[in-house]
C-alpha positions in Angstrom: 22.5 9.1 -3.6 26.1 8.1 -2.8 28.7 6.8 -5.1 28.1 3.1 -4.0 24.3 3.3 -4.5 22.8 2.3 -7.8 19.3 3.5 -8.8 16.7 0.6 -9.4 13.5 1.0 -11.2 10.5 -1.0 -10.0 6.8 -1.0 -10.6 5.1 -0.6 -7.3 1.4 -0.7 -6.4 -0.1 1.1 -3.4 -3.6 1.0 -2.0 -4.9 4.4 -1.1 -7.9 5.8 0.6 -8.5 9.2 -0.8 -5.1 10.9 -0.7 -3.7 8.7 2.1 -1.5 5.7 1.3 -2.7 2.9 3.5 -0.5 0.0 2.4 3.2 -0.5 1.9 4.3 -0.6 -1.6 4.0 -4.0 -3.3 6.1 -4.9 -6.4 3.6 -5.4 -9.1 3.4 -5.7 -12.9 -0.3 -5.4 -12.8 -1.1 -2.6 -15.3 -4.8 -3.2 -15.8 -7.9 -3.5 -13.6 -8.1 -7.2 -14.5 -4.5 -7.9 -13.6 -4.8 -6.0 -10.3 -8.0 -7.9 -9.4 -6.1 -11.2 -10.3 -3.2 -10.2 -8.1 -5.2 -9.2 -5.1 -7.3 -12.4 -5.3 -4.1 -14.5 -5.4 -2.4 -12.6 -2.4 -1.9 -14.7 0.7 -2.1 -11.5 2.8 -5.2 -9.2 2.6 -4.9 -5.7 1.5 -5.8 -4.6 5.0 -3.1 -6.9 6.4 -0.5 -4.7 4.6 -2.0 -1.5 5.7 0.6 0.8 7.1 -1.8 2.6 9.5 -2.6 -0.7 11.3 1.1 -1.1 11.9 1.4 2.1 13.8 -1.2 1.3 16.4 -4.4 -0.7 16.8 -6.5 2.5 16.9 -4.9 4.3 13.9 -7.9 4.3 11.6 -10.2 5.4 14.5 -7.7 8.1 15.2 -7.8 9.4 11.6 -11.6 9.3 11.6 -11.6 11.6 14.8 -9.1 13.9 13.0 -11.6 14.3 9.9 -9.7 12.3 7.3 -12.9 10.3 6.5 
């Protein structure tokens, strides 16, 4: 951290598959299962639509399967 940077604390929710983070972080105050379900249901973009792997290439998930991640 430089002298001009200021730390910021945020609550972030990630979707994971096993030990792999598969979505970008979304700011979220959801701290219970019910709140998470409500948040996901209200989202305009699907959880898969925010999956980091899909942004790398069209075959990212298939490539991971071949590498033995699933």
